[in-house]
Structures are given as structure tokens and as C-alpha cells.
C-alpha positions as CSV (number, residue, x, y, z in Angstrom):
1,X,-15.4,18.5,-44.5
2,X,-17.3,20.8,-42.2
3,X,-15.3,23.3,-40.1
4,X,-17.8,22.8,-37.3
5,X,-16.9,20.6,-34.4
6,X,-20.2,20.9,-32.6
7,X,-23.7,20.2,-33.9
8,X,-26.5,21.8,-31.9
9,X,-29.8,19.8,-31.8
10,X,-32.8,21.8,-30.4
11,X,-36.5,22.6,-30.7
12,X,-37.6,25.7,-32.5
13,X,-39.3,26.9,-29.4
14,X,-35.9,27.2,-27.8
15,X,-34.5,29.3,-30.7
16,X,-33.8,32.4,-28.6
17,X,-31.6,30.4,-26.2
18,X,-29.9,28.5,-28.9
19,X,-28.9,31.7,-30.8
20,X,-27.3,32.9,-27.6
21,X,-25.7,29.5,-27.0
22,X,-24.2,29.5,-30.5
23,X,-22.9,33.0,-30.1
24,X,-21.4,32.3,-26.7
25,X,-19.6,29.1,-27.9
26,X,-18.2,30.8,-31.0
27,X,-16.9,33.6,-28.8
28,X,-15.0,31.1,-26.7
29,X,-13.2,29.4,-29.6
30,X,-15.7,26.6,-30.4
31,X,-17.2,26.2,-33.9
32,X,-20.8,25.2,-33.6
33,X,-23.4,24.4,-36.3
34,X,-27.1,24.9,-36.2
35,X,-29.6,25.1,-39.0
36,X,-30.6,28.8,-38.6
37,X,-27.1,29.9,-39.3
38,X,-25.4,27.3,-41.4
39,X,-27.7,26.0,-44.2
40,X,-26.9,28.0,-47.4
41,X,-29.8,29.2,-49.6
42,X,-31.0,26.4,-51.8
43,X,-29.3,23.7,-49.9
44,X,-31.4,20.7,-49.1
45,X,-32.3,20.9,-45.4
46,X,-32.2,17.1,-44.6
47,X,-29.0,16.5,-46.5
48,X,-27.3,19.4,-44.7
49,X,-28.4,18.0,-41.4
50,X,-26.9,14.6,-42.2
51,X,-23.7,16.1,-43.4
52,X,-23.3,18.3,-40.3
53,X,-23.9,15.4,-37.9
54,X,-21.6,13.2,-39.8
55,X,-18.8,15.8,-39.7
56,X,-19.2,17.0,-36.1
57,X,-17.2,15.7,-33.1
58,X,-19.8,16.6,-30.4
59,X,-23.5,16.3,-30.7
60,X,-24.9,19.0,-28.3
61,X,-28.5,18.1,-27.4
62,X,-30.5,21.0,-25.9
63,X,-33.1,19.5,-23.6
64,X,-36.4,21.2,-22.7
65,X,-40.1,20.2,-22.6
66,X,-40.4,21.1,-26.3
67,X,-37.2,19.3,-27.3
68,X,-38.1,15.9,-25.8
69,X,-41.3,15.9,-27.8
70,X,-39.7,17.0,-31.1
71,X,-39.5,14.3,-33.9
72,X,-36.7,16.2,-35.5
73,X,-34.6,16.2,-32.3
74,X,-35.1,12.4,-31.9
75,X,-34.2,11.7,-35.5
76,X,-31.0,13.8,-35.1
77,X,-30.1,11.9,-31.9
78,X,-30.7,8.6,-33.7
79,X,-28.4,9.6,-36.5
80,X,-25.7,10.8,-34.0
81,X,-25.8,7.4,-32.3
82,X,-25.5,5.6,-35.6
83,X,-22.4,7.8,-36.4
84,X,-21.0,7.0,-32.9
85,X,-20.9,10.7,-32.0
86,X,-20.2,11.9,-28.5
87,X,-23.5,13.2,-27.1
88,X,-23.6,16.1,-24.7
89,X,-27.0,16.8,-23.3
90,X,-27.5,20.4,-22.1
91,X,-30.5,20.9,-19.9
92,X,-32.0,24.3,-20.7
93,X,-35.4,23.7,-19.0
94,X,-36.0,20.7,-16.7
95,X,-38.4,18.1,-18.1
96,X,-39.2,14.4,-17.6
97,X,-37.5,12.2,-20.3
98,X,-39.9,10.0,-22.3
99,X,-38.9,6.4,-22.3
100,X,-37.3,6.5,-25.8
101,X,-35.0,9.3,-24.8
102,X,-34.2,7.9,-21.4
103,X,-32.9,4.7,-23.0
104,X,-30.6,6.7,-25.3
105,X,-29.2,9.0,-22.7
106,X,-28.8,6.7,-19.7
107,X,-25.3,6.8,-18.2
108,X,-24.5,10.1,-19.9
109,X,-23.6,13.2,-17.8
110,X,-25.6,16.4,-18.3
111,X,-24.7,20.0,-18.2
112,X,-27.5,21.9,-16.4
113,X,-28.3,25.5,-17.2
114,X,-31.4,25.2,-15.0
115,X,-33.1,27.9,-17.1
116,X,-30.3,30.5,-16.5
117,X,-28.4,31.7,-19.6
118,X,-25.6,33.3,-17.5
119,X,-22.1,34.1,-18.6
120,X,-20.8,31.8,-15.9
121,X,-22.8,28.9,-17.2
122,X,-21.7,29.5,-20.8
123,X,-18.1,29.7,-19.6
124,X,-18.4,26.4,-17.7
125,X,-20.0,24.6,-20.7
126,X,-17.3,25.9,-23.0
127,X,-14.6,24.8,-20.7
128,X,-16.1,21.3,-20.4
129,X,-16.4,21.1,-24.2
130,X,-12.8,22.1,-24.7
131,X,-11.8,19.5,-22.2
132,X,-13.8,16.8,-24.1
133,X,-12.3,17.8,-27.4
134,X,-8.7,17.7,-26.1
135,X,-9.1,14.4,-24.2
136,X,-8.8,11.0,-25.9
137,X,-12.3,9.6,-26.3
138,X,-11.7,6.5,-24.3
139,X,-10.3,8.6,-21.3
140,X,-12.9,11.4,-21.3
141,X,-14.3,12.3,-17.9
142,X,-17.4,13.7,-19.4
143,X,-19.4,11.7,-21.9
144,X,-19.5,8.6,-24.1
145,X,-22.3,7.1,-26.2
146,X,-24.7,4.6,-24.8
147,X,-23.0,1.8,-26.7
148,X,-20.2,2.0,-24.2
149,X,-22.5,2.3,-21.2
150,X,-25.0,-0.4,-21.9
151,X,-25.7,-2.4,-18.8
152,X,-27.7,-5.4,-19.9
153,X,-29.4,-7.4,-22.6
154,X,-32.9,-5.9,-22.0
155,X,-31.7,-2.3,-22.1
156,X,-29.6,-2.9,-25.2
157,X,-32.5,-4.4,-27.2
158,X,-34.9,-1.7,-26.0
159,X,-32.6,1.0,-27.3
160,X,-31.9,-0.6,-30.6
161,X,-35.5,-1.2,-31.4
162,X,-36.4,2.3,-30.4
163,X,-33.6,3.8,-32.6
164,X,-33.9,1.4,-35.6
165,X,-37.6,0.6,-35.8
166,X,-39.8,3.0,-33.7
167,X,-38.1,6.4,-34.3
168,X,-38.3,6.3,-38.1
169,X,-42.0,5.5,-38.2
170,X,-44.6,8.3,-38.7
171,X,-46.4,8.0,-35.4
172,X,-47.1,10.7,-32.9
173,X,-44.8,11.2,-29.9
174,X,-47.3,10.0,-27.3
175,X,-47.8,6.7,-29.0
176,X,-44.1,6.3,-29.7
177,X,-43.3,6.7,-26.0
178,X,-46.2,4.4,-25.0
179,X,-44.8,1.6,-27.2
180,X,-41.2,2.3,-26.1
181,X,-42.2,1.9,-22.4
182,X,-43.9,-1.4,-23.2
183,X,-40.9,-2.8,-25.0
184,X,-38.7,-1.7,-22.1
185,X,-40.8,-3.9,-19.8
186,X,-41.1,-6.7,-22.3
187,X,-37.4,-7.2,-22.8
188,X,-36.8,-6.7,-19.1
189,X,-39.4,-9.4,-18.3
190,X,-38.0,-11.8,-20.9
191,X,-34.4,-11.4,-19.6
192,X,-35.8,-11.7,-16.0
193,X,-37.3,-15.1,-16.9
194,X,-34.1,-16.4,-18.5
195,X,-32.2,-15.3,-15.4
196,X,-34.7,-17.1,-13.1
197,X,-34.2,-20.3,-15.2
198,X,-30.4,-19.9,-14.8
199,X,-30.7,-19.6,-11.0
200,X,-29.7,-15.9,-10.8
201,X,-33.0,-15.0,-9.2
202,X,-35.8,-16.9,-7.4
203,X,-39.1,-17.3,-9.0
204,X,-40.8,-14.8,-6.7
205,X,-38.4,-12.0,-7.6
206,X,-40.2,-9.2,-9.4
207,X,-39.3,-7.8,-12.8
208,X,-37.0,-4.8,-12.2
209,X,-39.2,-2.6,-14.4
210,X,-42.8,-1.6,-13.5
211,X,-45.6,-3.0,-15.6
212,X,-46.8,-0.3,-18.1
213,X,-50.0,1.2,-16.7
214,X,-52.0,0.7,-19.9
215,X,-51.1,-3.1,-20.2
216,X,-53.9,-5.7,-19.7
217,X,-53.2,-7.8,-16.6
218,X,-54.4,-11.1,-15.5
219,X,-56.0,-10.9,-12.0
220,X,-53.0,-12.8,-10.5
221,X,-50.4,-10.7,-12.4
222,X,-48.0,-8.9,-9.9
223,X,-44.9,-8.5,-12.0
224,X,-43.6,-11.9,-11.0
225,X,-43.5,-15.2,-12.8
226,X,-46.9,-16.9,-12.5
227,X,-46.7,-19.8,-10.1
228,X,-49.0,-22.4,-11.9
229,X,-46.8,-23.1,-15.0
230,X,-45.5,-26.6,-15.3
231,X,-41.8,-27.3,-15.8
232,X,-42.2,-28.5,-19.4
233,X,-43.8,-25.3,-20.4
234,X,-41.1,-23.3,-18.6
235,X,-38.4,-25.2,-20.4
236,X,-40.1,-24.7,-23.8
237,X,-40.5,-21.0,-23.1
238,X,-36.9,-20.6,-22.0
239,X,-35.6,-22.1,-25.2
240,X,-37.9,-20.0,-27.4
241,X,-37.0,-16.7,-25.6
242,X,-33.3,-17.4,-25.9
243,X,-33.7,-18.1,-29.5
244,X,-35.7,-15.0,-30.1
245,X,-33.1,-12.8,-28.4
246,X,-30.5,-14.3,-30.8
247,X,-32.6,-13.8,-33.8
248,X,-33.3,-10.2,-32.8
249,X,-29.6,-9.5,-32.4
250,X,-28.9,-10.8,-35.9
251,X,-31.8,-8.9,-37.6
252,X,-31.0,-5.7,-35.7
253,X,-27.4,-5.9,-36.9
254,X,-28.5,-6.4,-40.4
255,X,-30.9,-3.5,-40.2
256,X,-28.2,-1.2,-38.8
257,X,-25.9,-2.2,-41.7
258,X,-28.7,-1.5,-44.3
259,X,-29.7,1.9,-42.7
260,X,-26.0,3.0,-42.6
261,X,-25.6,2.0,-46.3
262,X,-28.7,4.0,-47.2
263,X,-27.5,7.1,-45.4
264,X,-24.1,7.2,-47.1
265,X,-24.9,5.7,-50.5
266,X,-25.3,7.3,-53.9
267,X,-25.9,4.6,-56.5
268,X,-28.8,4.3,-58.9
269,X,-32.5,4.7,-58.3
270,X,-32.8,0.9,-58.6
271,X,-30.1,0.4,-55.9
272,X,-32.0,2.8,-53.6
273,X,-35.3,0.8,-54.1
274,X,-33.5,-2.4,-53.2
275,X,-32.0,-0.9,-50.0
276,X,-35.4,0.5,-48.9
277,X,-37.1,-2.8,-49.5
278,X,-34.4,-4.6,-47.5
279,X,-34.9,-2.2,-44.6
280,X,-38.6,-2.7,-44.7
281,X,-38.2,-6.4,-44.7
282,X,-35.8,-6.3,-41.7
283,X,-38.2,-4.2,-39.7
284,X,-41.1,-6.5,-40.4
285,X,-39.1,-9.5,-39.3
286,X,-37.9,-7.8,-36.1
287,X,-41.5,-6.8,-35.2
288,X,-42.7,-10.3,-35.9
289,X,-40.1,-11.7,-33.4
290,X,-41.1,-9.1,-30.8
291,X,-44.8,-10.1,-31.2
292,X,-43.8,-13.8,-30.6
293,X,-41.8,-12.8,-27.5
294,X,-44.8,-10.7,-26.2
295,X,-47.1,-13.8,-26.4
296,X,-44.6,-15.9,-24.5
297,X,-44.1,-13.3,-21.8
298,X,-47.9,-12.8,-21.6
299,X,-48.3,-16.5,-20.7
300,X,-45.4,-16.4,-18.2
301,X,-46.4,-13.1,-16.4
302,X,-50.0,-12.6,-17.1
303,X,-49.4,-9.2,-18.8
304,X,-50.7,-8.5,-22.3
305,X,-49.1,-5.6,-24.2
306,X,-51.0,-3.9,-27.1
307,X,-47.8,-2.1,-28.3
308,X,-46.2,-4.9,-30.4
309,X,-49.3,-5.4,-32.4
310,X,-49.7,-1.6,-32.9
311,X,-46.0,-1.4,-33.9
312,X,-46.6,-4.2,-36.4
313,X,-49.5,-2.3,-38.0
314,X,-47.4,0.7,-38.4
315,X,-44.5,-1.2,-40.0
316,X,-46.9,-3.0,-42.4
317,X,-48.5,0.4,-43.3
318,X,-45.1,1.9,-44.1
319,X,-44.3,-1.1,-46.2
320,X,-47.3,-0.9,-48.5
């Protein structure tokens, strides 16, 4: 078992600050892990990262323009979420959050350095971390994971697909964020339609998420349900979308189970191959359901999204 209670996730471009952060936390009685200090010679880097995140109590995420575009940072955050770790975002330099990170960090309080590595800021952060460590998780005034903060169906599915399907794929950050923003709107629009059918909203109420700027729009598309759809088609679409949400929930649960088994499993080489194939199959099924939903929503709102097809191509490529 690791002696470290804090895992520091960061971009290499912020190494100077992180070295200071590590030293300051240790001097204030907090044991913190980061890869420049704590991977012994010859140790496997990826395995050491997984062990350190698994063993930590707090996942300290150093945010900066470089960090939000780092694939390694995103993978580490994804693993921390799977392990249900308490995530503490520390803003070193202010930056806009890409959609994928915004979903994962919504509802979580931040500690803001605002670019100033002062003794006062380090002392305040250390005090907050000590408070978190000495307060029962369910009563903490500071932070909890997004699983406890989720506010709706659309948000939940967006985050799960980002964490379980998009993040592990070998795509560049710009494309990853583009697809993530499309899925955010897609699930919001699908949920919006279901809520209209249930009488929660009127048909002229707009989707609460802006249409992605790169989406292809019908001339009459205005982020509202199209007005010329007959009732039979609406009823058919409602049943199909509700069914797709249920299927996605089941397959995302299965995928989460398989990924967690892969992370912690030893087993034989044959067992590893079986697990990998199962994970690939689950991802392909999930993307296929997302593509079906995108077609239904396109007909309802007049908005065509290229992202689900692109995501499908990547998943197929990774599966070959």
C-alpha cells in the first residue's frame, strides 16, 4: 500500500510549479505523489501511475492551459473517477475547460492559485486538504466526485461516454473535444424531446444546450422541436429514444465492469485477450446506439452531427 494520500496530476509544462507544490505540501504534513519523484528506476511508468491513483485518497488536479490539453492528465482523471477518488482541482493558470473536462468537473469546488505560488496560497490549500482528509466523505464541505453531483440524464450519459469511450481512443484533443460537445448537445436534445412528450416543457421550448457550431442545420432548425412532424412519428421517436437510453445505460454499465476488471486483473494472456475483445465489443455497441439516436434527433430538430460517425470510425479502427 502506498504511503501517499495525494496524487498530483499535471502537465510537464507546469513542472516547476508542481515541484514547489509537492515540496510545500510535504512540509505541511501531507504525503503527495508525483511521477518525477516517486517512480523507482526500472519501474513501469503506467503501472506505477495506476497503483498510485488506486492507493491515493485525494486526486489533486493541477489545471492550466497545458493541462487541459494533455492526454495523460485526462486518462489519469478518468482512472480517478473509476476508482471513485475525491477530485480536487487546483487552478494554477486560468483556462477555458474543454467540454470533456467540463462534464467531469461540474459541481466540484476549485482551489484557485491565480498564477501566484505564494506561501499564503500553499498554506490555505494544505489546510483545506487536511480538512477534507479528516472529514467523513459524505459530510465534506469541499469536494465530491461527479457521480454524487450528477444533475440529469443527459449530463450523466455525456460524461460516461466521454470517460468510457472517447478518452481511451487515440484521437487528438481538438477532435475529442469537438465530438464531446456534440454528444453533450445530442443527449440534451434527446432528453429535451422526452420531457416535451411528458408535458414538462412546451414544444417551443429550446434545448438547454447550444447547437454545436460545426453541426449541419436545416434552414428551419432553431434548437427547438420542428413543428411539422406528425403525432405518429413523434410517438414512434419517443419510444425509440427511451429504449436507446435504457440500452446505453446497460451497455455503459457492462463496459465499466469490464474496464475495471482489466485494470485490476492478472490472469493469463488468453484471459486478457478475452477482456479486451469484450471491451471493444461493448464500445462498438454503444457507438452504434449513439448513431441511431443521432439520426432520430436529426429528424426531430433538423441538426445533423458528424461526431457520432467519426467516433464510430475510430472505434472500428481500434477494433481491427
